[in-house]
C-alpha positions in Angstrom: 38.4 -13.9 4.5 35.5 -15.0 7.0 32.9 -11.8 8.4 31.1 -12.1 11.4 27.6 -10.8 10.1 26.6 -10.7 13.4 27.1 -7.3 14.4 23.7 -6.2 16.1 23.2 -3.5 17.9 26.6 -2.5 18.2 27.9 -0.6 15.6 31.5 -0.1 16.7 34.8 0.9 13.9 35.6 -2.8 13.2 33.0 -4.1 12.1 31.6 -1.0 10.2 34.6 -1.2 8.1 34.4 -5.0 8.0 30.6 -4.4 6.0 32.2 -1.4 4.1 34.5 -4.1 2.7 32.5 -7.0 2.2 30.0 -3.8 0.3 32.6 -3.2 -1.6 33.6 -6.4 -3.2 30.4 -7.4 -4.2 29.8 -6.2 -8.0 27.1 -8.2 -9.2 23.3 -7.8 -8.7 23.4 -11.5 -7.7 26.3 -10.9 -5.5 24.5 -8.4 -3.3 21.3 -10.1 -3.4 23.0 -13.5 -1.6 24.8 -11.1 0.7 21.8 -9.0 1.6 19.7 -12.8 2.2 22.9 -13.9 4.0 23.1 -10.3 6.4 19.1 -9.7 6.9 19.1 -13.4 8.4 22.2 -12.9 11.0 21.0 -9.3 12.3 18.2 -7.5 14.1 18.2 -5.0 11.6 18.2 -5.1 7.3 21.3 -4.3 5.3 19.4 -1.3 3.7 19.5 0.1 7.6 23.2 0.3 7.6 24.1 1.3 4.0 21.6 4.5 4.9 23.6 5.3 8.3 26.7 4.7 5.7 25.6 7.3 3.8 24.6 9.7 6.3 27.6 9.5 8.0 29.9 9.6 4.6 31.4 6.4 5.5 30.3 4.9 1.6 30.2 6.7 -1.6 26.8 7.4 -2.8 27.7 5.5 -5.6 28.4 2.2 -3.8 25.0 3.1 -1.8 22.9 3.6 -4.9 24.4 0.8 -6.5 23.4 -1.2 -3.3 19.8 0.6 -2.7 19.1 0.3 -6.1 19.9 -3.7 -6.5 17.3 -4.4 -2.8 14.8 -2.3 -4.0 14.5 -3.3 -7.3 14.1 -7.1 -6.6 11.9 -6.3 -3.9 9.8 -4.6 -6.3 9.9 -7.4 -9.0 8.6 -9.7 -5.6 5.8 -7.7 -4.6 4.9 -7.2 -8.6 4.8 -11.0 -8.9 2.7 -11.5 -5.9 0.4 -9.0 -6.5 -0.3 -10.4 -10.2 -0.9 -14.2 -8.3 -3.6 -12.6 -6.5 -5.5 -11.1 -9.3 
């Protein structure tokens, strides 16, 4: 299945459901990070914004949201740490 990732400012039901389906499919950390990178490169807002909206609206479970957000945050923190070590 090909998903049009450009949902931009329009946050309609069909694009929301398609994105939620994509989120549920991704299980491994590498798969999550790969999808996040592709999504962020093609959309105005980053994936974590949509995940938080889904969580707020109770469109996804706390477990799914936490798995995705923890993965995204951990990789960002490790990149920041690596850059800080290079600068010191």
